[in-house]
N, C-alpha and C positions, 0 to 999 in steps of 0.2 A: 829595549832602552840602550843608549850608547854606554859604554863603560866609563865611568867616571876617572877621569886623569890619564887615561890611556889615549895614546896617538890616534888619529881618526883612522887610519888603515887598520890596526889592531882591534879597535871598537867595532869596525864595520865587520870584521871578519869574525868576532865573537858572535855578533848579532846574527850572521848568516848561520854559523855552526848552531846556535841555539834554536833556529827553526827546523832542525832536523829531528825525527821522532826518537825519543829516548835520550835526547841531549838536553841536560838542564843547563842553567847558568854557568855553574862550576866547570861542567864537563866541556862546555863551549869555550870557556876561558882557557882550560888546559890544552885543548886541541889547537886554539889559535896561536899560544905561546909554543907549542911544540912544532909548528909550521915555521914560526918564527926562527927557531933553533936549527931547525933542518938545513941540510945542505940546500944550496939554491936549485940544484939539478933535482932534487927530491920535490922540492915545492913546484917547480914548473911541471914535473911529470903528473903531479896531483891535480894541477890546474888543466893539463891537457886531458888527462882521463875523464874528468868532469865535463869538459866541453865535448869531447868525444861521444860521450854517453847521450846528450842532447842533441848533437849533430848528426850521429849515424845510427842511431837505434830507432826503429820504426816498429810499428805493430803488424803482423802477419795479417793479410786481409781475409785469411780463411778461418784461422783458430785465435787470433788476436793475441798471440804470445808476442813477446818481445823477440826481434830479430835484425839482423843487418840486411837481410834481404828478403822481398816479398815474392813467392811464398817462402816460408821458413823451411829450414831443412827437414823438420820432421814431418811437416805437410808434403814436402815433395818426395820424401823417401818412398821407395818401393817395397821396403821391408817392414812397412806398418800396416796393421790390419785396419782397413778403411770402412769396416763396418761396426767398429767399435770406438765410441768418443766418450773421453772422460773429461767431465765438466767441473773445473776447478774456479776458485774465487780470484787468485792472482797470479801473475807470471811465476813467481817463486814457487807456487805449488807444483808447477810442472817439473822444475828441477827436483823436487822432493819425490815426486811419484817416479821419475825417470831413474832416480839413484837406488830404487829398489830392483831395477832389472827386471821386474816381474810383469810389466804392462808392455804390450807391443802395438797398442791402437793409436788413435789420434786424440787430440785435446781439443777443448774449447774453452777459453779463459774468459770469465764475465766481467772481470775488473770490478770486483766488490760482490756485496751481498746486500739484500733487500733491508733497509733499516730507515723507515719513516721518520724516526725522531732526527736523523741526521740529513734527511731531505734526499735519501738514496730510494728511488722507486724503480720499477721495472725499466722505464725509459732510459735511465743512467747506465743500465746494464747491457751487455751483449746478448740479450735472450732472443731477440728477433732474428739475429743472424744465425743461432743456433737451431731454431725453428726452420730457417731457410735451408740449413744444411740437411737437416732430417727430411725435409719436404722433396729435397733433391733425389732421395731415394737409395743411397748407397749405405746409410746408417742402419744397423740392426738392433742394436743396443746402446744406450746412453747410461754412463755411470757417474750419478751424482756424487762427486767428491769435494763438496763444500765442507767447511769446518763444522764440527759438531758444537756449534753455537746456537743461540736463540735465532740469529740473523741466518746462519747457514742452512738451517733447519727449515724456516721460513723461505728461503729462496729455493730450496730443493723441493718442497712441497709445492710451490707456485709453479716452478718449471715442469715438474711432474704432470700437473694438472693441464698444462699447455700441451705437453707431448703426448697425453694419452689418447686423444682422438687421431692421432696420426700413425697410431698401430705400431709403434716402436716399443720394444722391451725398455723399461726404465728400473736400473738398480741403483742401491745406494751402499756405499762402503759399510762393511760389516760393523757392528759396535764394538770391536775392540779399540776403538779410540775414545779416549776419556773425554767427558763432555766438558765443553767449555775450553777445550785446549785447540791451539792452532796446528795445521798440518806440517808447517815448518819446523815444529818442535818434536815431531814423532820419530821414533827410532824405525830403521829400516825394516826390522821384523816384525814390528806392531803393524806398520803400513802394508806390508807385504801380505800379511794374514788377513787384513782388513779387505784389501783388493781381492784376494781368493774366496773370501767368505761373504762377498755381497749379496744383497737380497733384493728382492723384488719390492718396489714401493708400493 
């Protein structure tokens, strides 16, 4: 809904900011007026950064992480253990696991978790691509690092059932992660211990 009494460009900016997750009407209004008061160079830099994200970022054709080139640097690296694949829900989760410095394998980003209520079924996730990677024969272990939520657990169990006939070892992050929390909010030590203490599904 346009902001009453505000010039049309400001009202439009408030409306666009309010579409962002976690940004309510008041926060959107503050952001819009902050941009208005900011030096023109800062506002143009913000606009360029937003455009660059949409124009230059693609998904890696192997792991489906975000990247500027395909395949991504992690998939191309000769220093990664190709027999080990860590499955996460979102690209942000890759950054979180990488920050621990304790994982040297590859990743697979599902881009969500099973959630029938929101219309997210297996066909909306990158599950078939994961099965293809495992069937190619290099992968010995798949670590399910989905969030410890109802949706994350359901996704993990579903993927594990599909992988079982392929003869690959499937593990889950240890239960050091609090139930209902997202990976992006975990501290490095908790996540490192969870990776080390992963268990068979």
